[in-house]
C-alpha positions in Angstrom: 112.8 115.7 96.3 109.4 113.9 96.3 109.9 110.3 95.2 106.3 109.2 95.9 104.7 107.3 93.0 101.4 108.7 91.7 98.4 106.7 92.8 96.7 105.1 89.8 92.9 104.8 90.4 91.3 101.4 90.0 89.9 100.7 86.6 86.1 101.2 86.2 83.6 99.9 83.7 81.0 101.9 82.0 78.6 98.9 81.6 78.5 95.2 82.0 76.4 92.4 80.5 76.1 88.7 80.1 75.9 86.9 76.8 75.5 83.2 77.0 78.0 82.1 79.7 80.4 85.0 79.2 80.6 88.2 81.2 81.4 91.4 79.3 82.7 94.7 80.6 82.9 97.9 78.6 85.9 99.9 79.9 85.8 102.7 77.4 84.8 103.4 73.8 87.7 101.4 72.5 88.1 98.7 75.1 85.9 95.8 76.3 87.0 92.7 78.1 85.2 89.4 78.7 85.6 86.2 80.6 83.8 82.9 80.9 81.6 82.3 84.0 83.7 79.2 84.6 86.5 81.3 85.9 84.6 81.6 89.2 83.0 78.7 91.1 79.9 80.7 92.1 79.3 81.8 88.5 80.0 78.5 87.0 77.3 76.8 89.0 74.8 79.7 88.7 71.7 79.4 86.5 71.5 81.6 83.5 68.9 83.8 85.1 71.1 84.2 88.2 74.1 85.0 86.0 72.2 87.7 84.2 71.6 89.6 87.5 74.9 91.3 87.2 75.4 94.9 88.3 78.1 97.5 88.5 78.8 98.9 92.0 81.4 101.1 93.6 81.4 103.7 90.8 81.9 101.0 88.2 85.0 99.5 89.9 83.2 96.3 90.9 80.8 93.9 89.3 78.5 92.1 91.6 75.9 89.3 91.8 74.2 90.0 95.1 72.2 86.7 95.1 75.4 84.7 94.5 77.4 86.6 97.1 80.0 87.3 94.4 82.0 90.5 93.8 84.8 90.9 91.3 87.1 93.9 90.8 87.0 95.3 87.3 90.7 96.0 87.5 91.4 92.4 88.3 89.4 91.1 85.3 91.0 93.7 82.9 94.4 92.5 84.0 93.6 88.7 83.8 93.6 88.2 87.6 90.7 85.9 88.3 89.9 85.4 92.0 86.9 85.9 94.3 86.7 89.3 96.1 85.2 88.6 99.5 82.5 91.0 100.6 83.1 92.8 103.9 81.6 90.9 106.7 79.7 92.9 109.3 80.8 92.1 112.9 78.2 92.5 115.5 79.3 93.2 119.1 77.3 91.4 121.6 
């Protein structure tokens, strides 16, 4: 008997935007989530123009501010888990 649990894919957003100092994510036609920039240190201290350089990456599963070196998993925000997602660091052999 197979007792393996099905793998639930990470939540993805259809679009993202900034309004004032809040970040909004549209999950589907009936669900949107938002959070204040103050939940993250890098976003809290960012200028409004830096904050507005938000983009969806990873097939909508991550929101990113490249200039601020900040990535946040959509699934975390949608489930009220607010913590910085470190970017992968390239290791150079030498």
